[in-house]
A tleap script that builds the chain and sets N, CA, C and O, in Angstrom:
source leaprc.protein.ff14SB
mol = sequence {
  NMET GLY LEU PHE SER GLN PHE SER VAL GLY
  GLY ALA GLU ALA GLN THR ALA GLY PRO GLY
  ILE ARG LEU ALA GLN ALA VAL PRO PRO ASP
  ALA PRO PRO PRO ARG LYS ARG PRO PRO ALA
  ARG LEU ARG VAL THR PRO TYR TYR SER PRO
  ASP GLY VAL TYR PRO ARG TYR ASN PRO GLY
  PRO ASP ALA VAL ARG GLU CYS ASN ALA THR
  TYR VAL GLN GLU TYR ARG PRO SER GLY THR
  VAL ILE VAL PRO HIE MET SER CYS TYR TRP
  ARG ARG CGLY
}
set mol.1.N position { 55.343 30.602 -17.467 }
set mol.1.CA position { 55.203 30.041 -16.148 }
set mol.1.C position { 54.531 31.033 -15.208 }
set mol.1.O position { 53.718 30.638 -14.372 }
set mol.2.N position { 54.850 32.274 -15.332 }
set mol.2.CA position { 54.246 33.300 -14.494 }
set mol.2.C position { 52.762 33.433 -14.739 }
set mol.2.O position { 52.005 33.739 -13.818 }
set mol.3.N position { 52.337 33.208 -15.961 }
set mol.3.CA position { 50.923 33.299 -16.298 }
set mol.3.C position { 50.124 32.193 -15.599 }
set mol.3.O position { 49.028 32.446 -15.098 }
set mol.4.N position { 50.661 30.980 -15.562 }
set mol.4.CA position { 49.957 29.870 -14.915 }
set mol.4.C position { 49.983 29.984 -13.394 }
set mol.4.O position { 49.050 29.531 -12.732 }
set mol.5.N position { 51.019 30.571 -12.834 }
set mol.5.CA position { 51.100 30.680 -11.377 }
set mol.5.C position { 50.056 31.637 -10.842 }
set mol.5.O position { 49.624 31.476 -9.701 }
set mol.6.N position { 49.632 32.621 -11.609 }
set mol.6.CA position { 48.612 33.553 -11.132 }
set mol.6.C position { 47.252 32.845 -11.019 }
set mol.6.O position { 46.496 33.095 -10.080 }
set mol.7.N position { 46.946 31.962 -11.981 }
set mol.7.CA position { 45.667 31.268 -11.926 }
set mol.7.C position { 45.623 30.241 -10.802 }
set mol.7.O position { 44.581 30.062 -10.171 }
set mol.8.N position { 46.717 29.577 -10.548 }
set mol.8.CA position { 46.721 28.558 -9.506 }
set mol.8.C position { 46.608 29.186 -8.126 }
set mol.8.O position { 46.001 28.594 -7.234 }
set mol.9.N position { 47.176 30.368 -7.926 }
set mol.9.CA position { 47.076 31.042 -6.629 }
set mol.9.C position { 45.643 31.494 -6.395 }
set mol.9.O position { 45.117 31.346 -5.292 }
set mol.10.N position { 45.009 32.044 -7.422 }
set mol.10.CA position { 43.623 32.495 -7.289 }
set mol.10.C position { 42.683 31.325 -7.057 }
set mol.10.O position { 41.720 31.454 -6.301 }
set mol.11.N position { 42.938 30.187 -7.687 }
set mol.11.CA position { 42.096 29.004 -7.513 }
set mol.11.C position { 42.217 28.437 -6.113 }
set mol.11.O position { 41.238 27.938 -5.558 }
set mol.12.N position { 43.416 28.508 -5.529 }
set mol.12.CA position { 43.624 27.970 -4.190 }
set mol.12.C position { 42.882 28.811 -3.163 }
set mol.12.O position { 42.341 28.273 -2.198 }
set mol.13.N position { 42.851 30.105 -3.355 }
set mol.13.CA position { 42.141 30.961 -2.401 }
set mol.13.C position { 40.633 30.765 -2.493 }
set mol.13.O position { 39.942 30.851 -1.477 }
set mol.14.N position { 40.118 30.509 -3.663 }
set mol.14.CA position { 38.685 30.341 -3.816 }
set mol.14.C position { 38.215 29.023 -3.221 }
set mol.14.O position { 37.054 28.919 -2.824 }
set mol.15.N position { 39.072 28.015 -3.146 }
set mol.15.CA position { 38.646 26.719 -2.647 }
set mol.15.C position { 38.660 26.638 -1.128 }
set mol.15.O position { 37.920 25.834 -0.562 }
set mol.16.N position { 39.451 27.418 -0.464 }
set mol.16.CA position { 39.484 27.368 0.997 }
set mol.16.C position { 38.332 28.190 1.545 }
set mol.16.O position { 38.110 29.326 1.126 }
set mol.17.N position { 37.606 27.612 2.477 }
set mol.17.CA position { 36.472 28.296 3.076 }
set mol.17.C position { 36.863 28.775 4.462 }
set mol.17.O position { 37.574 28.086 5.194 }
set mol.18.N position { 36.396 29.949 4.810 }
set mol.18.CA position { 36.690 30.514 6.128 }
set mol.18.C position { 35.812 29.878 7.192 }
set mol.18.O position { 34.817 29.228 6.872 }
set mol.19.N position { 36.179 30.064 8.466 }
set mol.19.CA position { 35.396 29.467 9.547 }
set mol.19.C position { 34.008 30.093 9.683 }
set mol.19.O position { 33.117 29.465 10.256 }
set mol.20.N position { 33.796 31.306 9.176 }
set mol.20.CA position { 32.492 31.962 9.274 }
set mol.20.C position { 31.415 31.224 8.487 }
set mol.20.O position { 30.259 31.192 8.908 }
set mol.21.N position { 31.771 30.642 7.372 }
set mol.21.CA position { 30.785 29.935 6.558 }
set mol.21.C position { 30.361 28.649 7.253 }
set mol.21.O position { 29.186 28.283 7.207 }
set mol.22.N position { 31.272 27.977 7.878 }
set mol.22.CA position { 30.934 26.729 8.568 }
set mol.22.C position { 30.020 26.999 9.761 }
set mol.22.O position { 29.120 26.203 10.026 }
set mol.23.N position { 30.223 28.087 10.478 }
set mol.23.CA position { 29.371 28.401 11.611 }
set mol.23.C position { 27.967 28.791 11.159 }
set mol.23.O position { 26.998 28.518 11.868 }
set mol.24.N position { 27.841 29.413 10.016 }
set mol.24.CA position { 26.530 29.823 9.537 }
set mol.24.C position { 25.695 28.606 9.136 }
set mol.24.O position { 24.467 28.670 9.186 }
set mol.25.N position { 26.323 27.511 8.744 }
set mol.25.CA position { 25.584 26.326 8.325 }
set mol.25.C position { 25.293 25.377 9.489 }
set mol.25.O position { 24.486 24.460 9.334 }
set mol.26.N position { 25.909 25.563 10.619 }
set mol.26.CA position { 25.708 24.665 11.756 }
set mol.26.C position { 24.385 24.977 12.445 }
set mol.26.O position { 23.907 26.110 12.399 }
set mol.27.N position { 23.784 23.949 13.095 }
set mol.27.CA position { 22.536 24.117 13.830 }
set mol.27.C position { 22.885 24.622 15.225 }
set mol.27.O position { 23.808 24.095 15.845 }
set mol.28.N position { 22.178 25.622 15.737 }
set mol.28.CA position { 22.457 26.099 17.088 }
set mol.28.C position { 22.223 24.987 18.113 }
set mol.28.O position { 21.292 24.199 17.945 }
set mol.29.N position { 23.039 24.899 19.172 }
set mol.29.CA position { 22.923 23.797 20.141 }
set mol.29.C position { 21.620 23.833 20.943 }
set mol.29.O position { 21.194 22.785 21.428 }
set mol.30.N position { 20.965 24.994 21.104 }
set mol.30.CA position { 19.745 25.069 21.894 }
set mol.30.C position { 18.475 24.884 21.060 }
set mol.30.O position { 17.374 25.053 21.585 }
set mol.31.N position { 18.599 24.546 19.787 }
set mol.31.CA position { 17.425 24.340 18.932 }
set mol.31.C position { 16.769 23.000 19.271 }
set mol.31.O position { 17.472 22.016 19.502 }
set mol.32.N position { 15.424 22.945 19.305 }
set mol.32.CA position { 14.747 21.672 19.604 }
set mol.32.C position { 14.928 20.694 18.437 }
set mol.32.O position { 15.096 21.119 17.294 }
set mol.33.N position { 14.894 19.404 18.719 }
set mol.33.CA position { 15.045 18.425 17.638 }
set mol.33.C position { 13.837 18.508 16.691 }
set mol.33.O position { 12.742 18.871 17.121 }
set mol.34.N position { 14.025 18.183 15.437 }
set mol.34.CA position { 12.896 18.262 14.508 }
set mol.34.C position { 11.815 17.243 14.858 }
set mol.34.O position { 12.121 16.119 15.256 }
set mol.35.N position { 10.558 17.635 14.711 }
set mol.35.CA position { 9.437 16.763 15.051 }
set mol.35.C position { 9.195 15.749 13.950 }
set mol.35.O position { 9.328 16.047 12.763 }
set mol.36.N position { 8.839 14.551 14.369 }
set mol.36.CA position { 8.441 13.532 13.404 }
set mol.36.C position { 6.918 13.503 13.366 }
set mol.36.O position { 6.258 13.453 14.404 }
set mol.37.N position { 6.381 13.534 12.171 }
set mol.37.CA position { 4.938 13.463 12.023 }
set mol.37.C position { 4.506 12.002 12.112 }
set mol.37.O position { 5.172 11.128 11.555 }
set mol.38.N position { 3.412 11.727 12.798 }
set mol.38.CA position { 2.935 10.342 12.838 }
set mol.38.C position { 2.464 9.931 11.438 }
set mol.38.O position { 2.020 10.778 10.663 }
set mol.39.N position { 2.557 8.659 11.116 }
set mol.39.CA position { 2.119 8.226 9.787 }
set mol.39.C position { 0.629 8.469 9.600 }
set mol.39.O position { -0.155 8.354 10.543 }
set mol.40.N position { 0.255 8.801 8.392 }
set mol.40.CA position { -1.148 9.065 8.093 }
set mol.40.C position { -1.947 7.767 8.221 }
set mol.40.O position { -1.539 6.725 7.707 }
set mol.41.N position { -3.073 7.838 8.903 }
set mol.41.CA position { -3.917 6.661 9.079 }
set mol.41.C position { -5.130 6.803 8.182 }
set mol.41.O position { -5.843 7.806 8.221 }
set mol.42.N position { -5.349 5.784 7.377 }
set mol.42.CA position { -6.487 5.781 6.477 }
set mol.42.C position { -7.550 4.832 7.009 }
set mol.42.O position { -7.243 3.715 7.426 }
set mol.43.N position { -8.777 5.274 6.994 }
set mol.43.CA position { -9.881 4.425 7.418 }
set mol.43.C position { -10.388 3.667 6.199 }
set mol.43.O position { -10.797 4.271 5.208 }
set mol.44.N position { -10.359 2.357 6.278 }
set mol.44.CA position { -10.792 1.519 5.170 }
set mol.44.C position { -12.139 0.928 5.533 }
set mol.44.O position { -12.261 0.213 6.528 }
set mol.45.N position { -13.154 1.224 4.730 }
set mol.45.CA position { -14.476 0.673 4.946 }
set mol.45.C position { -14.899 -0.060 3.685 }
set mol.45.O position { -14.641 0.415 2.579 }
set mol.46.N position { -15.543 -1.203 3.834 }
set mol.46.CA position { -15.973 -1.929 2.636 }
set mol.46.C position { -17.072 -1.171 1.910 }
set mol.46.O position { -17.834 -0.421 2.520 }
set mol.47.N position { -17.143 -1.373 0.612 }
set mol.47.CA position { -18.154 -0.719 -0.211 }
set mol.47.C position { -19.540 -1.276 0.105 }
set mol.47.O position { -20.541 -0.587 -0.093 }
set mol.48.N position { -19.607 -2.487 0.582 }
set mol.48.CA position { -20.869 -3.133 0.904 }
set mol.48.C position { -20.739 -3.746 2.291 }
set mol.48.O position { -19.640 -3.878 2.828 }
set mol.49.N position { -21.867 -4.114 2.854 }
set mol.49.CA position { -21.818 -4.775 4.159 }
set mol.49.C position { -21.599 -6.272 3.930 }
set mol.49.O position { -22.410 -6.909 3.258 }
set mol.50.N position { -20.538 -6.839 4.464 }
set mol.50.CA position { -20.265 -8.264 4.222 }
set mol.50.C position { -21.329 -9.137 4.880 }
set mol.50.O position { -21.558 -9.040 6.086 }
set mol.51.N position { -21.975 -9.986 4.090 }
set mol.51.CA position { -23.009 -10.866 4.616 }
set mol.51.C position { -22.770 -12.323 4.238 }
set mol.51.O position { -23.665 -13.155 4.382 }
set mol.52.N position { -21.566 -12.636 3.756 }
set mol.52.CA position { -21.230 -14.012 3.464 }
set mol.52.C position { -21.554 -14.454 2.048 }
set mol.52.O position { -21.298 -15.606 1.699 }
set mol.53.N position { -22.110 -13.573 1.217 }
set mol.53.CA position { -22.438 -13.944 -0.155 }
set mol.53.C position { -21.274 -13.546 -1.050 }
set mol.53.O position { -20.875 -12.382 -1.087 }
set mol.54.N position { -20.731 -14.528 -1.773 }
set mol.54.CA position { -19.616 -14.250 -2.671 }
set mol.54.C position { -19.869 -14.961 -3.982 }
set mol.54.O position { -20.268 -16.124 -3.912 }
set mol.55.N position { -19.689 -14.421 -5.141 }
set mol.55.CA position { -19.293 -13.039 -5.409 }
set mol.55.C position { -20.458 -12.083 -5.187 }
set mol.55.O position { -21.623 -12.464 -5.300 }
set mol.56.N position { -20.133 -10.871 -4.878 }
set mol.56.CA position { -21.151 -9.881 -4.576 }
set mol.56.C position { -21.396 -9.028 -5.812 }
set mol.56.O position { -20.487 -8.349 -6.290 }
set mol.57.N position { -22.607 -9.061 -6.327 }
set mol.57.CA position { -22.982 -8.201 -7.444 }
set mol.57.C position { -24.491 -8.023 -7.405 }
set mol.57.O position { -25.190 -8.754 -6.703 }
set mol.58.N position { -24.984 -7.067 -8.147 }
set mol.58.CA position { -26.406 -6.775 -8.196 }
set mol.58.C position { -26.988 -7.418 -9.449 }
set mol.58.O position { -26.719 -6.942 -10.552 }
set mol.59.N position { -27.777 -8.487 -9.317 }
set mol.59.CA position { -28.290 -9.167 -10.507 }
set mol.59.C position { -29.422 -8.420 -11.203 }
set mol.59.O position { -29.775 -8.772 -12.329 }
set mol.60.N position { -29.989 -7.425 -10.589 }
set mol.60.CA position { -31.070 -6.662 -11.203 }
set mol.60.C position { -32.312 -6.670 -10.333 }
set mol.60.O position { -32.396 -7.445 -9.380 }
set mol.61.N position { -33.279 -5.816 -10.648 }
set mol.61.CA position { -34.463 -5.706 -9.784 }
set mol.61.C position { -35.413 -6.896 -9.887 }
set mol.61.O position { -36.124 -7.187 -8.925 }
set mol.62.N position { -35.446 -7.588 -11.014 }
set mol.62.CA position { -36.408 -8.679 -11.177 }
set mol.62.C position { -35.730 -10.051 -11.282 }
set mol.62.O position { -36.270 -10.958 -11.914 }
set mol.63.N position { -34.570 -10.206 -10.677 }
set mol.63.CA position { -33.824 -11.459 -10.774 }
set mol.63.C position { -34.394 -12.508 -9.830 }
set mol.63.O position { -34.930 -12.191 -8.768 }
set mol.64.N position { -34.264 -13.760 -10.243 }
set mol.64.CA position { -34.719 -14.891 -9.451 }
set mol.64.C position { -33.533 -15.831 -9.269 }
set mol.64.O position { -32.763 -16.070 -10.199 }
set mol.65.N position { -33.401 -16.356 -8.066 }
set mol.65.CA position { -32.299 -17.272 -7.790 }
set mol.65.C position { -32.761 -18.696 -8.017 }
set mol.65.O position { -33.735 -19.145 -7.414 }
set mol.66.N position { -32.063 -19.403 -8.886 }
set mol.66.CA position { -32.364 -20.795 -9.194 }
set mol.66.C position { -31.334 -21.676 -8.512 }
set mol.66.O position { -30.133 -21.439 -8.634 }
set mol.67.N position { -31.797 -22.691 -7.793 }
set mol.67.CA position { -30.882 -23.593 -7.097 }
set mol.67.C position { -31.186 -25.038 -7.480 }
set mol.67.O position { -32.346 -25.430 -7.612 }
set mol.68.N position { -30.138 -25.809 -7.653 }
set mol.68.CA position { -30.238 -27.239 -7.932 }
set mol.68.C position { -29.532 -27.988 -6.817 }
set mol.68.O position { -28.367 -27.728 -6.517 }
set mol.69.N position { -30.250 -28.921 -6.207 }
set mol.69.CA position { -29.675 -29.712 -5.121 }
set mol.69.C position { -29.545 -31.164 -5.586 }
set mol.69.O position { -30.495 -31.746 -6.109 }
set mol.70.N position { -28.359 -31.735 -5.389 }
set mol.70.CA position { -28.111 -33.128 -5.752 }
set mol.70.C position { -27.259 -33.760 -4.656 }
set mol.70.O position { -26.780 -33.077 -3.751 }
set mol.71.N position { -27.081 -35.070 -4.754 }
set mol.71.CA position { -26.182 -35.784 -3.860 }
set mol.71.C position { -24.935 -36.179 -4.643 }
set mol.71.O position { -25.027 -36.665 -5.770 }
set mol.72.N position { -23.778 -35.969 -4.041 }
set mol.72.CA position { -22.508 -36.313 -4.691 }
set mol.72.C position { -21.680 -37.162 -3.742 }
set mol.72.O position { -21.851 -37.104 -2.525 }
set mol.73.N position { -20.785 -37.949 -4.312 }
set mol.73.CA position { -19.884 -38.766 -3.504 }
set mol.73.C position { -18.638 -37.952 -3.160 }
set mol.73.O position { -18.069 -37.272 -4.015 }
set mol.74.N position { -18.230 -38.032 -1.916 }
set mol.74.CA position { -16.974 -37.425 -1.478 }
set mol.74.C position { -16.105 -38.535 -0.913 }
set mol.74.O position { -16.566 -39.391 -0.159 }
set mol.75.N position { -14.847 -38.499 -1.295 }
set mol.75.CA position { -13.885 -39.514 -0.842 }
set mol.75.C position { -13.133 -38.951 0.358 }
set mol.75.O position { -12.384 -37.982 0.236 }
set mol.76.N position { -13.337 -39.558 1.500 }
set mol.76.CA position { -12.711 -39.107 2.743 }
set mol.76.C position { -11.827 -40.222 3.285 }
set mol.76.O position { -11.944 -41.371 2.859 }
set mol.77.N position { -10.934 -39.885 4.233 }
set mol.77.CA position { -10.068 -40.925 4.811 }
set mol.77.C position { -10.857 -42.052 5.485 }
set mol.77.O position { -10.409 -43.198 5.508 }
set mol.78.N position { -12.027 -41.725 6.030 }
set mol.78.CA position { -12.819 -42.763 6.695 }
set mol.78.C position { -13.596 -43.619 5.703 }
set mol.78.O position { -14.113 -44.673 6.072 }
set mol.79.N position { -13.685 -43.183 4.453 }
set mol.79.CA position { -14.417 -43.926 3.433 }
set mol.79.C position { -15.237 -42.982 2.565 }
set mol.79.O position { -15.297 -41.781 2.824 }
set mol.80.N position { -15.856 -43.522 1.552 }
set mol.80.CA position { -16.678 -42.721 0.647 }
set mol.80.C position { -18.024 -42.433 1.303 }
set mol.80.O position { -18.669 -43.323 1.858 }
set mol.81.N position { -18.434 -41.152 1.224 }
set mol.81.CA position { -19.726 -40.743 1.786 }
set mol.81.C position { -20.513 -40.007 0.712 }
set mol.81.O position { -19.945 -39.486 -0.248 }
set mol.82.N position { -21.832 -39.973 0.889 }
set mol.82.CA position { -22.716 -39.237 -0.019 }
set mol.82.C position { -23.217 -38.014 0.733 }
set mol.82.O position { -23.785 -38.129 1.819 }
set mol.83.N position { -23.004 -36.850 0.150 }
set mol.83.CA position { -23.368 -35.593 0.804 }
set mol.83.C position { -24.211 -34.750 -0.153 }
set mol.83.O position { -24.064 -34.866 -1.369 }
set mol.84.N position { -25.092 -33.902 0.386 }
set mol.84.CA position { -25.859 -33.015 -0.489 }
set mol.84.C position { -24.979 -31.892 -1.026 }
set mol.84.O position { -24.100 -31.384 -0.331 }
set mol.85.N position { -25.231 -31.520 -2.265 }
set mol.85.CA position { -24.475 -30.441 -2.898 }
set mol.85.C position { -25.469 -29.524 -3.602 }
set mol.85.O position { -26.318 -29.990 -4.362 }
set mol.86.N position { -25.362 -28.212 -3.348 }
set mol.86.CA position { -26.287 -27.264 -3.941 }
set mol.86.C position { -25.519 -26.255 -4.790 }
set mol.86.O position { -24.498 -25.721 -4.355 }
set mol.87.N position { -26.008 -25.996 -5.991 }
set mol.87.CA position { -25.420 -24.970 -6.847 }
set mol.87.C position { -26.534 -24.004 -7.245 }
set mol.87.O position { -27.618 -24.427 -7.646 }
set mol.88.N position { -26.263 -22.718 -7.131 }
set mol.88.CA position { -27.272 -21.701 -7.393 }
set mol.88.C position { -26.754 -20.699 -8.428 }
set mol.88.O position { -25.548 -20.509 -8.584 }
set mol.89.N position { -27.680 -20.075 -9.117 }
set mol.89.CA position { -27.344 -19.021 -10.081 }
set mol.89.C position { -28.540 -18.072 -10.180 }
set mol.89.O position { -29.641 -18.396 -9.736 }
set mol.90.N position { -28.310 -16.914 -10.760 }
set mol.90.CA position { -29.350 -15.903 -10.928 }
set mol.90.C position { -29.853 -15.948 -12.367 }
set mol.90.O position { -29.078 -16.123 -13.308 }
set mol.91.N position { -31.158 -15.786 -12.518 }
set mol.91.CA position { -31.743 -15.637 -13.860 }
set mol.91.C position { -32.743 -14.501 -13.819 }
set mol.91.O position { -33.246 -14.136 -12.756 }
set mol.92.N position { -33.023 -13.952 -14.972 }
set mol.92.CA position { -33.978 -12.859 -15.046 }
set mol.92.C position { -35.389 -13.397 -14.785 }
set mol.92.O position { -35.764 -14.459 -15.282 }
set mol.93.N position { -36.162 -12.644 -13.995 }
set mol.93.CA position { -37.496 -13.098 -13.616 }
set mol.93.C position { -38.495 -12.459 -14.427 }
set mol.93.O position { -39.686 -12.716 -14.256 }
savepdb mol mol.pdb
quit
């Protein structure tokens, strides 16, 4: 029993912390508050200048645009109408 009582007394002293340690970890009252950095702002610029053409790709230096224009029927609430419809594609020139 005496052997175990020596270890328990030593363990109890090691677990209690003195007031000096707590004061060393505290922030001084006159210290300024920590600064917050503003969020990083990224400038986003498009790779190309938007001109309304979609999809955007480079068909090549000698490409020719082929377009077919037809009339198609569209069903609208006011009735069926015939409207022009154009479809275009690129081909090698």
